[in-house]
C-alpha positions as CSV (number, residue, x, y, z in Angstrom):
1,M,12.5,39.5,8.8
2,P,11.1,41.3,12.5
3,P,13.2,42.5,14.9
4,G,13.4,40.2,17.3
5,A,12.7,37.0,15.5
6,P,14.8,33.6,16.4
7,A,18.1,33.5,14.6
8,I,18.8,30.2,11.9
9,A,21.0,27.7,13.1
10,A,23.8,27.1,10.5
11,S,22.3,23.6,10.1
12,A,19.3,25.0,9.4
13,V,20.2,27.3,6.5
14,T,17.2,25.6,4.1
15,S,14.3,24.4,4.9
16,H,13.9,21.6,7.0
17,T,14.5,17.9,5.6
18,T,12.3,15.2,5.9
19,T,12.5,11.1,5.5
20,H,10.5,11.0,2.9
21,N,11.5,14.0,0.9
22,P,14.7,15.0,1.7
23,D,15.6,18.4,0.1
24,P,18.7,18.5,-1.8
25,L,19.4,21.9,-1.3
26,A,19.6,21.6,2.6
27,T,23.2,22.1,4.1
28,V,25.3,20.6,7.0
29,P,27.6,22.4,9.6
30,A,31.1,22.4,8.8
31,P,32.4,19.4,10.6
32,R,34.0,20.9,14.1
33,G,37.5,21.4,13.8
34,D,37.1,22.1,10.3
35,R,40.6,24.6,9.4
36,T,39.1,26.4,6.6
37,A,35.7,27.3,8.7
38,A,38.1,28.5,11.8
39,A,40.7,30.5,9.2
40,M,37.3,31.9,7.8
41,R,35.6,33.0,11.0
42,E,38.7,34.7,11.9
43,Y,38.8,36.8,9.0
44,F,35.2,37.8,9.1
45,R,36.4,38.9,13.0
46,D,39.2,40.7,11.8
47,L,37.2,43.0,9.2
48,A,34.7,43.4,12.1
49,Q,37.0,44.5,14.5
50,R,38.1,46.9,12.1
51,K,34.6,48.1,11.1
52,Q,34.8,47.3,7.6
53,F,32.3,45.3,6.9
54,S,28.3,45.7,8.2
55,G,25.8,43.0,6.4
56,S,25.5,39.6,6.6
57,V,28.1,37.1,5.3
58,L,27.2,32.9,4.1
59,V,29.8,30.6,2.7
60,V,28.6,26.9,1.5
61,R,31.0,24.4,-0.1
62,R,29.7,21.5,-1.4
63,G,26.4,21.8,0.9
64,Q,29.0,22.3,3.8
65,V,28.2,26.1,6.1
66,L,31.9,27.1,6.5
67,L,30.9,30.7,7.7
68,R,27.3,32.3,8.3
69,T,27.3,35.0,10.3
70,A,27.1,38.6,10.5
71,A,28.4,42.2,12.2
72,G,26.8,45.6,12.3
73,E,23.7,47.4,12.6
74,A,20.7,46.9,10.6
75,D,19.2,50.5,12.0
76,E,21.6,52.2,13.4
77,E,18.9,54.6,14.7
78,R,17.2,51.7,16.9
79,H,20.7,50.0,17.1
80,I,19.0,46.8,15.9
81,P,21.8,44.7,15.0
82,N,22.8,43.0,11.3
83,R,22.0,39.4,11.8
84,P,22.1,35.6,8.8
85,D,18.5,36.1,8.2
86,T,18.6,39.7,7.8
87,V,17.1,40.5,4.7
88,F,18.8,43.1,2.4
89,R,18.6,44.4,-0.8
90,L,20.4,43.0,-3.5
91,A,20.2,46.3,-5.8
92,S,22.2,44.2,-9.3
93,V,22.0,40.8,-8.1
94,T,18.4,41.2,-9.0
95,K,19.4,40.9,-12.8
96,Q,20.0,37.3,-12.3
97,F,16.9,36.6,-11.3
98,T,15.4,38.9,-14.3
99,S,17.3,36.7,-16.8
100,M,16.1,33.8,-15.5
101,L,13.0,34.3,-15.7
102,M,13.4,35.8,-18.7
103,L,14.3,32.5,-20.4
104,K,11.8,30.4,-18.4
105,L,9.7,32.4,-20.0
106,R,10.8,32.0,-23.8
107,D,11.0,28.2,-22.6
108,R,7.3,28.4,-22.7
109,G,7.1,29.9,-25.7
110,L,6.2,33.4,-24.3
111,L,9.0,35.0,-26.6
112,G,12.1,34.7,-27.6
113,L,15.6,35.8,-27.1
114,D,15.8,37.7,-30.2
115,D,12.4,39.3,-30.5
116,P,12.5,43.1,-31.4
117,I,11.6,44.7,-27.2
118,C,8.7,46.9,-29.2
119,R,6.9,44.1,-29.9
120,H,5.9,43.3,-26.5
121,L,6.2,46.7,-25.2
122,V,3.5,48.4,-27.6
123,P,1.5,50.1,-26.4
124,A,1.3,49.1,-23.0
125,Y,4.4,50.7,-21.9
126,I,4.9,52.9,-25.2
127,E,3.4,54.9,-27.4
128,T,5.1,54.0,-30.2
129,C,8.6,52.8,-30.8
130,P,11.4,54.8,-31.7
131,K,13.4,54.5,-34.4
132,A,16.9,53.7,-32.5
133,W,14.8,50.7,-30.5
134,R,13.5,48.9,-33.1
135,P,16.9,46.8,-34.0
136,V,16.5,46.3,-29.6
137,T,16.4,42.6,-29.1
138,I,15.7,41.1,-25.8
139,R,18.9,39.4,-25.8
140,Q,20.2,42.3,-26.3
141,I,19.0,44.1,-23.3
142,L,19.8,41.3,-20.9
143,T,23.5,41.0,-22.2
144,H,24.2,45.3,-22.0
145,T,24.5,45.1,-25.6
146,S,22.0,47.4,-26.4
147,G,23.1,50.6,-26.1
148,I,19.9,51.7,-24.4
149,V,21.2,54.0,-21.5
150,N,21.6,53.3,-18.0
151,I,18.7,55.1,-16.1
152,Q,21.4,55.8,-13.2
153,D,23.2,57.8,-15.4
154,L,19.8,60.2,-15.5
155,P,20.1,63.7,-13.9
156,D,17.4,63.2,-11.7
157,F,17.6,59.8,-10.9
158,Y,19.0,59.8,-7.3
159,A,16.7,62.6,-6.6
160,K,13.5,60.4,-7.5
161,L,14.5,57.1,-6.3
162,S,12.4,58.0,-2.8
163,Q,9.3,58.5,-5.0
164,P,6.5,56.1,-6.3
165,T,6.2,55.3,-9.4
166,T,4.7,53.2,-12.3
167,T,6.6,51.3,-15.1
168,R,5.0,53.3,-17.8
169,A,6.4,56.3,-16.6
170,L,9.7,55.3,-15.6
171,I,10.2,53.8,-18.7
172,Q,8.7,57.1,-20.2
173,R,11.8,58.7,-18.9
174,F,14.4,57.4,-21.2
175,V,12.5,56.2,-24.2
176,H,13.6,59.8,-26.0
177,R,17.2,59.1,-24.8
178,P,19.7,58.6,-27.9
179,L,21.4,55.2,-27.9
180,D,24.7,54.8,-26.0
181,F,26.1,53.2,-29.3
182,R,24.3,50.8,-32.3
183,P,22.6,47.3,-30.4
184,G,24.9,44.4,-31.4
185,T,27.6,46.7,-31.4
186,S,29.6,47.6,-28.0
187,W,29.2,46.6,-24.0
188,K,27.7,49.0,-21.4
189,Y,25.9,48.1,-18.1
190,S,22.2,49.1,-18.4
191,N,19.9,49.5,-15.6
192,G,17.3,50.7,-18.5
193,G,17.5,47.6,-19.9
194,Y,16.8,45.5,-17.5
195,V,13.3,48.0,-16.9
196,L,12.3,47.3,-20.0
197,A,12.8,43.4,-19.4
198,G,10.8,43.6,-16.3
199,A,8.2,45.3,-18.7
200,I,8.0,42.6,-21.1
201,I,7.6,39.9,-18.4
202,Q,4.2,41.6,-17.2
203,A,3.6,42.6,-20.6
204,V,3.4,38.7,-21.9
205,T,2.2,37.0,-18.6
206,H,-0.2,39.7,-17.9
207,K,0.8,39.5,-14.0
208,P,3.4,42.1,-12.0
209,Y,7.0,41.3,-11.9
210,G,6.4,40.5,-8.2
211,T,3.6,37.8,-8.8
212,V,5.7,36.3,-11.5
213,L,8.7,35.8,-9.4
214,H,7.2,34.5,-6.7
215,E,5.6,31.7,-9.3
216,E,8.4,30.5,-11.4
217,I,11.4,31.0,-8.9
218,T,11.3,32.0,-5.2
219,G,7.8,29.8,-5.0
220,P,8.8,26.5,-6.5
221,L,12.7,26.8,-4.7
222,H,11.4,28.1,-1.7
223,L,13.3,31.0,-1.2
224,R,10.9,32.7,2.2
225,H,12.7,35.6,2.6
226,T,13.1,36.9,-1.2
227,G,10.5,38.9,-3.2
228,Y,10.0,41.8,-4.8
229,S,7.5,45.0,-3.5
230,R,7.1,48.1,-5.1
231,G,7.4,49.9,-1.6
232,N,10.0,48.7,0.9
233,P,10.8,45.4,1.6
234,P,9.0,43.6,5.0
235,A,9.7,45.0,8.3
236,G,13.1,44.4,10.0
237,Y,15.4,44.8,6.7
238,A,18.4,46.2,7.0
239,K,18.9,49.6,6.6
240,G,20.8,51.4,4.0
241,Y,24.1,53.4,4.9
242,F,26.6,55.3,2.0
243,T,28.8,54.9,5.3
244,V,28.0,53.8,8.5
245,G,26.8,57.0,10.6
246,S,25.4,58.5,7.4
247,P,22.1,56.9,6.3
248,A,20.8,57.0,2.7
249,P,17.2,57.8,1.1
250,P,15.1,55.2,1.4
251,T,14.5,53.8,-2.3
252,N,11.4,52.9,-3.5
253,G,11.1,49.3,-4.9
254,S,9.1,50.9,-8.0
255,Q,11.8,52.4,-8.7
256,A,14.4,50.0,-8.7
257,F,12.1,47.6,-10.5
258,S,13.4,44.2,-12.3
259,A,16.8,46.4,-12.3
260,T,17.8,46.7,-9.0
261,G,14.5,46.3,-7.3
262,I,14.9,42.1,-5.3
263,Y,15.5,42.3,-1.5
264,S,16.6,38.5,0.0
265,T,19.3,37.1,2.6
266,V,22.5,35.3,2.6
267,D,20.6,31.8,3.2
268,D,18.3,32.5,0.3
269,I,20.4,33.1,-2.6
270,A,23.2,30.7,-1.2
271,R,20.0,28.5,-2.1
272,W,19.4,30.4,-5.2
273,D,22.7,29.4,-6.1
274,R,23.0,25.8,-5.4
275,S,19.7,24.7,-7.4
276,F,21.2,25.6,-10.3
277,G,23.7,22.4,-9.9
278,A,20.2,20.1,-9.0
279,D,18.5,21.2,-11.7
280,L,15.5,22.7,-10.1
281,V,15.5,26.1,-11.6
282,A,14.9,25.1,-15.3
283,P,16.0,22.5,-17.7
284,P,20.1,21.8,-17.5
285,A,20.5,23.3,-21.2
286,T,18.5,26.2,-20.0
287,V,21.1,26.4,-16.9
288,K,23.7,26.4,-19.2
289,Q,22.6,29.0,-21.5
290,A,22.4,31.4,-18.3
291,F,26.1,30.8,-18.0
292,T,26.9,30.7,-21.4
293,P,29.3,34.1,-22.3
294,Q,27.2,36.5,-24.5
295,A,29.4,39.5,-25.0
296,P,32.5,40.5,-24.2
297,C,33.6,42.9,-21.1
298,P,35.5,45.6,-21.7
299,P,39.4,45.9,-21.4
300,N,38.6,46.7,-17.5
301,G,36.1,44.2,-17.6
302,C,32.3,44.6,-16.8
303,L,31.2,46.0,-14.1
304,T,34.7,47.1,-13.5
305,L,35.4,44.2,-12.5
306,P,37.2,41.0,-13.5
307,S,35.6,39.1,-16.1
308,T,36.2,37.8,-19.5
309,S,32.8,37.9,-20.8
310,Y,29.1,38.7,-19.6
311,A,26.6,36.2,-19.3
312,F,22.5,36.0,-18.8
313,G,22.4,38.5,-15.5
314,W,26.3,37.0,-14.9
315,A,30.0,38.2,-15.0
316,V,32.2,35.6,-16.8
317,D,35.7,35.2,-15.0
318,R,38.3,32.1,-13.5
319,L,39.0,32.1,-9.9
320,H,42.4,30.5,-9.9
321,G,41.8,28.7,-13.1
322,H,38.1,27.4,-11.8
323,R,35.0,28.5,-13.7
324,L,33.4,31.6,-11.5
325,R,30.0,33.6,-11.9
326,Y,29.2,36.3,-10.1
327,H,27.1,39.8,-10.2
328,H,27.6,42.5,-8.2
329,G,25.1,44.7,-6.5
330,L,25.8,49.2,-5.7
331,L,22.6,51.3,-5.1
332,Q,22.1,53.8,-2.7
333,G,22.7,52.6,0.9
334,Y,23.6,48.7,0.1
335,A,26.6,46.8,-1.4
336,A,26.0,43.4,-2.9
337,M,28.0,40.0,-4.2
338,N,26.7,36.6,-5.4
339,M,30.0,34.4,-6.1
340,Y,29.2,30.6,-7.8
341,L,31.8,28.2,-8.7
342,P,29.9,25.6,-10.5
343,D,32.3,23.3,-11.2
344,D,33.0,22.9,-7.2
345,D,30.0,23.7,-5.8
346,I,30.4,27.0,-3.9
347,E,28.5,29.8,-2.9
348,V,30.1,33.1,-1.3
349,V,27.4,35.8,-0.8
350,V,28.4,39.0,0.6
351,L,25.4,41.8,1.7
352,S,25.9,44.7,3.1
353,N,24.1,47.8,4.4
354,V,27.0,50.4,3.8
355,Q,27.2,51.4,0.3
356,E,31.4,52.1,0.0
357,T,31.5,48.0,1.5
358,D,34.0,46.2,-0.4
359,T,31.6,42.8,-1.5
360,Y,33.9,42.0,-4.6
361,G,36.8,42.1,-2.4
362,I,35.2,39.8,0.3
363,G,33.6,37.5,-1.5
364,R,36.4,37.4,-3.6
365,D,39.1,36.6,-0.5
366,L,36.3,34.1,0.9
367,A,36.0,32.3,-2.1
368,T,40.0,31.9,-2.5
369,M,39.6,30.3,1.2
370,A,37.2,27.9,0.2
371,L,39.2,27.4,-3.1
372,D,42.9,26.2,-1.7
373,S,41.0,23.8,1.0
374,S,39.2,22.1,-1.9
375,D,42.0,21.5,-3.8
376,A,44.1,20.8,-1.0
377,E,41.7,18.1,-0.1
378,R,42.2,16.3,-3.8
379,S,45.6,16.9,-3.8
380,S,45.9,14.8,-0.9
381,R,43.8,11.9,-1.8
């Protein structure tokens, strides 16, 4: 969003509604005097005053916007403030989009989840299939059970993160690395696996990843500020910082690719979450599969955060007894959190351009506040 563009009012979080074609994902402000909304505003004011947050936040409960605000600066050098409609890099929140693209392409018969990955990678991206990769399936790269290296562990990963590359060149950097374990026998987070997922998407569609993302998800759902660029996000996006006052080097989108490369706003991500309940992303059976546990988490949780298992681009947990699906994002200069409670229609989106920000903790606090008030409503009926 270009600097100086007008902010979007809370009542216009999603695209406008017409009497002839009502938007099933439209949102409205919480009623005046709503105690939960007031408590969230106070919570956020305290974070901002203590300079513990730079970014944008949105909380929606059953279509009502409880909190939509921002703090800190999108560009410290030019003193451009973050706003509720500022564009941020999503980091690993990208994975839930890449996984859904794969599921949708499976529904169209272009691939199978249990296809060997090399069937779709040779010869476009690799000349021959390494022996270790031959048993690896699409399901395993999407659920981090393939054993393929996490490219962030490569010694030159961060040194090259600002440099443009190609998908083929990116894959060549880890194609001959040994697996961390035999496919299907363990769980370990792998951005390498998700890079391969993006390559497969391109191979079976014969289109660039960003084009498929737009045609299958962002276009139909009217996510107007969400996309993928092989360079930078649109002008005016939030610049990344390690800490406040410490700029991070820029990330080139071609390096982040289908693992961490999507950019978006809090409004678009909440709309994305709500589209699942409205059956607008994919058929109900496909959505159910996306949220269904596929692999157990290690004892300390997937992503080293509270979670029992991993689905397709979503960590699986419960929050005070309620089903919770979420994903954390962390990339040079950025931290992100998307939390979705499907049974309660609660969406909490926290996007920050300061890497050290505890987006998980903030998201969990806000989700708990939304749940507590929702449970209180039920008990008073």
